[in-house]
TORFI-770824 format. One line per field, with one value per residue (C-alpha): residue number from 1; residue in one letter; chain; x, y, z. Coordinates in nm, 4 decimals. Example, Ala and Ser with C-alpha at 12.3 -4.5 7.8 and 13.67 -1.06 7.14 Angstrom:
<recs>
i = c(1|2)
aa = c(A|S)
ch = c(A|A)
u = c(1.2300|1.3670)
v = c(-0.4500|-0.1060)
w = c(0.7800|0.7140)
</recs>
This chain:
<recs>
i = c(1|2|3|4|5|6|7|8|9|10|11|12|13|14|15|16|17|18|19|20|21|22|23|24|25|26|27|28|29|30|31|32|33|34|35|36|37|38|39|40|41|42|43|44|45|46|47|48|49|50|51|52|53|54|55|56|57|58|59|60|61|62|63|64|65|66|67|68|69|70|71|72|73|74|75|76|77|78|79|80|81|82|83|84|85|86|87|88|89|90|91|92|93|94|95|96|97|98|99|100|101|102|103|104|105|106|107|108|109|110|111|112|113|114|115|116|117|118|119|120|121|122|123|124|125|126|127|128|129|130|131|132|133|134|135|136|137|138|139|140|141|142|143|144|145|146|147|148|149|150|151|152|153|154|155|156|157|158|159|160|161|162|163|164|165|166|167|168|169|170|171|172|173|174|175|176|177|178|179|180|181|182|183|184|185|186|187|188|189|190)
aa = c(M|A|D|E|T|A|K|G|T|A|G|F|L|L|E|M|G|M|L|K|R|A|K|R|S|G|W|W|I|A|G|V|K|D|P|E|T|I|A|E|H|S|F|R|V|A|L|I|A|S|V|L|A|M|M|E|G|A|D|A|G|K|A|A|L|L|G|L|W|H|D|T|Q|E|T|R|V|S|D|I|P|H|I|G|R|R|Y|L|D|A|A|S|N|E|K|V|T|A|D|Q|V|S|A|A|H|P|A|V|K|A|G|A|Q|R|I|V|E|E|Y|E|N|G|D|S|L|E|V|I|C|A|H|D|A|D|K|L|E|C|L|I|Q|A|V|E|Y|R|E|Q|G|C|S|N|V|Q|N|W|I|D|S|S|L|S|K|L|K|T|A|S|A|Q|E|L|A|E|A|A|L|N|M|T|S|I|E|W|Q|Q|T|Y|L|K)
ch = c(A|A|A|A|A|A|A|A|A|A|A|A|A|A|A|A|A|A|A|A|A|A|A|A|A|A|A|A|A|A|A|A|A|A|A|A|A|A|A|A|A|A|A|A|A|A|A|A|A|A|A|A|A|A|A|A|A|A|A|A|A|A|A|A|A|A|A|A|A|A|A|A|A|A|A|A|A|A|A|A|A|A|A|A|A|A|A|A|A|A|A|A|A|A|A|A|A|A|A|A|A|A|A|A|A|A|A|A|A|A|A|A|A|A|A|A|A|A|A|A|A|A|A|A|A|A|A|A|A|A|A|A|A|A|A|A|A|A|A|A|A|A|A|A|A|A|A|A|A|A|A|A|A|A|A|A|A|A|A|A|A|A|A|A|A|A|A|A|A|A|A|A|A|A|A|A|A|A|A|A|A|A|A|A|A|A|A|A|A|A)
u = c(0.0000|0.1378|0.2322|-0.0189|-0.3173|-0.2161|-0.2160|-0.5456|-0.7064|-0.5652|-0.6806|-1.0334|-1.0224|-0.8981|-1.1767|-1.4316|-1.3084|-1.4851|-1.8148|-1.7258|-1.7163|-1.9890|-2.3290|-2.6610|-2.7791|-3.1490|-3.1896|-3.0917|-3.4205|-3.6009|-3.4068|-3.1618|-2.8545|-2.6021|-2.7251|-2.5712|-2.2879|-2.3228|-2.1039|-2.3225|-2.6277|-2.4579|-2.3475|-2.7028|-2.8391|-2.6010|-2.7027|-3.0745|-3.0337|-2.8822|-3.1624|-3.4324|-3.2652|-3.2588|-3.6285|-3.7172|-3.5046|-3.2494|-2.8686|-2.7902|-2.4274|-2.5166|-2.7918|-2.5535|-2.2873|-2.5370|-2.6465|-2.2907|-2.2047|-2.5314|-2.4112|-2.0367|-2.0801|-2.1616|-1.7910|-1.8145|-2.1710|-2.2541|-2.5814|-2.8269|-3.1636|-3.4635|-3.5747|-3.2322|-3.2553|-3.5270|-3.2610|-2.9650|-2.8720|-2.6278|-2.4204|-2.5527|-2.4188|-2.2746|-2.0739|-1.9496|-1.8408|-1.6594|-1.4621|-1.3954|-1.2380|-1.0850|-0.7291|-0.7975|-0.6955|-0.8860|-1.0777|-1.1797|-1.2801|-1.4971|-1.6416|-1.7361|-1.9005|-2.0933|-2.2214|-2.3402|-2.4920|-2.6880|-2.8079|-2.9202|-3.0763|-3.1293|-3.4556|-3.3406|-3.4752|-3.1372|-3.1669|-3.5199|-3.4004|-3.1146|-3.3518|-3.5969|-3.3090|-3.2227|-3.5823|-3.6207|-3.2970|-3.4268|-3.7530|-3.5723|-3.3381|-3.6402|-3.7981|-3.4766|-3.4596|-3.8263|-3.7505|-3.4681|-3.7177|-3.7074|-4.0739|-4.0341|-3.9527|-4.2999|-4.2613|-3.9474|-4.1356|-4.4378|-4.2297|-4.0059|-4.2983|-4.4821|-4.1832|-4.1214|-4.1849|-4.1127|-4.3479|-4.0515|-3.9551|-4.3154|-4.3428|-4.0192|-4.1225|-4.4520|-4.2701|-4.0163|-4.2952|-4.4592|-4.1632|-3.8980|-3.5397|-3.4253|-3.7103|-3.4985|-3.2981|-3.6050|-3.5906|-3.2505|-3.3023|-3.5899)
v = c(0.0000|0.3370|0.5591|0.8275|0.5917|0.4412|0.7925|0.8715|0.5536|0.6007|0.9621|0.8452|0.6049|0.8826|1.1065|0.8376|0.8616|1.1975|1.0071|0.8722|1.2299|1.4044|1.4135|1.3581|1.7161|1.6614|1.5273|1.8667|2.0001|1.7403|1.8518|1.5616|1.7095|1.4446|1.2701|0.9664|1.0073|0.9420|0.6331|0.4970|0.5468|0.3878|0.0824|0.0028|0.0862|-0.1723|-0.4316|-0.3614|-0.3723|-0.7191|-0.8368|-0.6979|-0.8585|-1.1942|-1.1598|-1.0485|-1.3113|-1.0646|-1.0585|-0.9581|-0.8695|-0.6379|-0.4669|-0.4167|-0.2710|-0.0239|0.0753|0.1173|0.3602|0.5553|0.8556|0.8577|1.1874|1.3635|1.4174|1.6838|1.8155|1.7328|1.5941|1.8532|1.8304|1.8050|2.1584|2.2891|2.1196|2.3662|2.6390|2.4570|2.3162|2.0477|1.8418|1.4931|1.2092|1.0572|1.3755|1.3975|1.0326|1.0838|1.3683|1.1702|0.8782|1.0710|0.9964|0.6417|0.3098|0.2607|-0.0407|0.1546|0.4522|0.2389|0.0317|0.3273|0.5074|0.1936|0.1371|0.4957|0.5123|0.1956|0.3158|0.6489|0.5276|0.1529|-0.0296|-0.3785|-0.5459|-0.4861|-0.1110|-0.1094|-0.2958|-0.0462|0.2512|0.0863|0.0225|0.3933|0.4801|0.1938|0.2907|0.6457|0.5138|0.2866|0.5691|0.7947|0.5286|0.5165|0.8961|0.9071|0.6601|0.8873|1.1693|1.3483|1.3931|1.5763|1.2714|1.1642|1.3369|1.1293|0.8120|0.8981|1.0099|0.7032|0.4650|0.6140|0.5633|0.1932|-0.0214|-0.3817|-0.5893|-0.6935|-0.3338|-0.2483|-0.5531|-0.4717|-0.1082|-0.2077|-0.4460|-0.1781|0.0697|-0.1735|-0.2622|-0.0935|-0.0615|-0.3126|-0.5592|-0.7771|-0.9023|-1.0533|-1.3427|-1.4374|-1.3640|-1.6082)
w = c(0.0000|-0.0916|0.2003|0.0985|0.0825|0.4178|0.5643|0.3953|0.5285|0.8788|0.8684|0.7904|1.0862|1.3150|1.1889|1.2768|1.6362|1.6520|1.6496|1.9957|2.1289|1.9276|2.0997|1.9240|1.9452|1.8787|2.2319|2.3761|2.2359|2.4494|2.7559|2.7750|2.9440|2.8431|2.5279|2.3681|2.1195|1.7489|1.7877|2.0670|1.8468|1.5445|1.7424|1.8492|1.5008|1.3508|1.6084|1.5623|1.1824|1.2080|1.4399|1.2105|0.9093|1.0877|1.1710|0.8169|0.6371|0.5005|0.5133|0.8730|0.8030|0.5168|0.7178|1.0108|0.7816|0.6355|0.9853|1.1050|0.8231|0.8175|1.0229|0.9468|0.7616|1.0877|1.1545|0.8829|0.8975|1.2625|1.3910|1.2641|1.4408|1.2077|1.2955|1.1873|0.8491|0.7510|0.7345|0.5839|0.2486|0.3545|0.1142|0.0444|0.2561|-0.0598|-0.1300|0.2290|0.2241|-0.1076|0.0524|0.3705|0.1827|-0.1082|0.0078|0.1325|-0.0177|-0.3468|-0.2117|0.0994|-0.1135|-0.3432|-0.0606|0.1582|-0.1302|-0.2296|0.1268|0.1744|-0.1746|-0.1042|0.2362|0.0949|-0.2304|-0.2140|-0.1667|-0.0683|0.2429|0.4079|0.3424|0.4803|0.7903|0.8381|0.8083|1.0473|1.2851|1.2878|1.3806|1.6292|1.8036|1.8404|1.9855|2.2321|2.3330|2.3903|2.6122|2.8158|2.8446|2.9471|3.2274|3.3406|3.3855|3.0521|2.9698|2.6377|2.4246|2.3105|1.9721|1.9064|1.9983|1.7827|1.4856|1.4983|1.5375|1.2396|1.0093|1.0784|0.7715|0.8653|1.0759|1.2898|1.3735|1.4555|1.6805|1.8635|1.9050|2.0648|2.2975|2.3945|2.4639|2.7043|2.9226|3.1314|3.0172|3.2808|3.2482|3.0195|3.3173|3.4870|3.2395|3.3756|3.7437|3.7974)
</recs>
């Protein structure tokens, strides 16, 4: 590997570290004082995407990969709350990704662009599962914040719930809405 593409690829990986520090700013509108980071959100989106894909009979690895990459552009354009998008003309995620990997190894450059292009424009079951995972993660996070005393999250729950497309995501959302965030452990403590 040429020294320049190694630096370009390593630079991209260092840039992705910003996602571990950058907060999901939309939660501040709901009054959450210390919201999750973009990386924390993306981790659970990838996991949920794989679970939904398993339940829907799709490729779990592909769905997880799409979910993992879905917000990588936020190192450059940040996490813009939906209300803020009314006032901005942001570059497309495909354009941001192309810039992010422009100096990377050719296979990384092509692969990253293909993944983001598919997430943004594809219609496969894996893409649908990844999009549902993004919404379901938001709903689950809102349920957790509501339990912690933040009462202004109902709009996030309602909006996320209304956008779910797969039967599996809808079923999991209903289950999550009817349990506490620690209820899962009761199965194992009996």
